[in-house]
C-alpha positions, 0 to 999 in steps of 0.5 A: 478532513476540513477543506473546501470540498466538505460540501461535495463529500456530503452530497456525494455520499447521499447520492451514492446511497440513493443510487445503490437502492436500484432502479433508474431514478428521476433525473437519470438517463439510461446512459447515466444508469449504465454507469452505475456499478454492475449495470453493464459489468463495467467499473469506472476507475480514477487513478491518483498518482501516476508518475511511476507505480500509478502509471503501471497500475493505470495500464493494468486496470485498463487491461481488465475487461470489466474496467475503464480508466476514465480519470487520471489525477496527478499534481505533475502535468507531465505525468498526466499527459504520459499516463493518458497516452499509455492508457489510451493505447489499451482502451477505447475511452481516452481518460480525462486528466485532473490536476486535483483529484478531488475534482475527479471524486466529484464525478458520479461516473467514478466507482473506484479510486486507485491511490498510488501517491506518496505515503503521506497521501494514502490514508487522507485520499482513501478517506476522501474517496470513501466519503465520496461514495467510492471504492478504493484500491490503495498501494502499500502502506495503508497509512503514514502512521497508525492513527490514520490506519485505525481511522480507515478501518473505522471509515470502511465500516461506516461508509460501506465501501470496499477497500483493498490494499496492494499486498498483491502477493496474497493473490499470487497462486503459488504463494497462496499454495505455500501458505496453505502448505504451511498452515496444513503442517508441512513443516510442523509447528512454525515458530519463526519467520524472517523477511528481507529486502536488499538494493543498491540505492545511491546517495540523494545528496544535499538538497538545494532550495529552488523554485518549484517547477512549473509542471508541479503543484507543490502545495497539493503534493504536500496536501495534508503534510505541514508545509516545507520549502521545495528542494531539488532532491525530494520529488519524485522518489526520494520523499520515501526517505524523509519522515515528513512524507515517507516511511522508509524502506520498512514500509516501502518494501518491508510491508509486503514481507511482513504481511506474508509472515503475519499471514503464514504465522497466523498472528495479529499484534505483537507483545514486543517490538525492537529495531536497530539500524540507521543511515550508514552508507552516505552522508546526505539528506536521507533520514530513514534507515538504509540498514534496519532489522526489525524484530517482533515477538508474539504470544505463544512463542512466535517471532519474526524479523525483517532485514532491510538493506537499501545500499547493499544488494547482497542477496539472501537465500538467492533473492533480493526479497523474500521470506522464510518460515522455520518450523519443528520439521523444516522450513518454507522459502518464498522468494521474490516470485510466485514460487516456493521451496520446502526443506527438511531439517537436513536442508534437503529440498523436499518440494519445489514449485516454480513459475515460468513468468519472470519477476523483478522485485526491484522494479519499483513501477511494475514488478509483476503486472500479470500476477497483480492483475489477479489482485485487481480482479479480486477487488472487482469480484468483491465489488460486483459479486461480494467475493471475499477480498484477499487483502482487506482493510483489516489485514492491511492495517495489521500488517502495516502497523507491525512495520510502523511499530518497528519504525517507531522503535527505531526513532525512539531508540528502544524496544516497545511493549505492545498490547497484544489485544489491539496493537497499541503501545503500552506506556512510553509517552515518547513513542506514543507521540509517533502514533499520529502526525501533525497536519497542515491546518485545514487538512486534518483527517476527520470521519 
């Protein structure tokens, strides 16, 4: 990324390489040494994007005994103040607030950057953090477009830092058990899976061009995205429904379910992708589909589908969100919580595993904090002891890509032929144009 912070990145990477060599180096006090990862078992985190989901994440990270959240970053002054107060109630250290997260990355005190920004910032911020020598926790989706995801895979290998994506269900115990049951053949050979998400979202109306609020840094909010005028129906949540910044319901919630399907069916890249749907419910500024069905076909006679209904919340299989696997001898249902059911071919329940903890999948900020903590601790264990990540960059990229391919199919209006070896689109110049995006001058991602 070509911007005014290029020099600090080079210096930070060089500094990190020296620190990891071990020992108290000249110029480092004992206090400085205690801030090096593992020196006292504490990981010091900076959280970026704390209006909603990031606020909940900051508190969850602060609750972990081997973590201090010492920086809070947001382009919204109000969000910083609120999150700092919330975190301070949990830990002894009061976090510092930063309107520009790049200033936080300059700090040698920071070990980990937690990213919960709008989608268009996920990959660029993660790349800057890796280049500054920080580990990364990034919420789904991994990237705004496939090219950014590929760049992060390359960057993670080059800079040697841990990066975990927020596919939290990969750390939920009963979900893990269900996937293991599937792989052990409890329903025979699985060959089809379906996932879904439903909600009752209202109209976002027609936006008006208004003055940027004094609490918002609109220029930095846009960051890598080419500049647009400010309208009153974009910030904070409705950006999800604009292709310029967001990725629709498919990446907003579909990523979780597609990841479970890909994990359980043990597939990587498809051979064919199609999508049908549109913006059906309201006539407003919403661009992405509010009704969408994505179909993905794989080699060896395996298929999956995801259904998203943003504006009609009728449950499927008794849940607003979930997946079901179908095999030669039965099916496995994983609904929105840490639970599952196994059915035989006559629809009889042969096994049911429940979790007493209540989960609200429609809570955009904090649907399952106690379970998500397992995912956070998995990242900490990876950083401190080398434990394998539950949702590493490779799995995060592949699962995100599947849904991105669905969106590309939706936008070009026809199915896509895919190379099963690398996930790339075969032929189709129109579709390939959506593999990447245009950036605001000076904000291009560069490794």
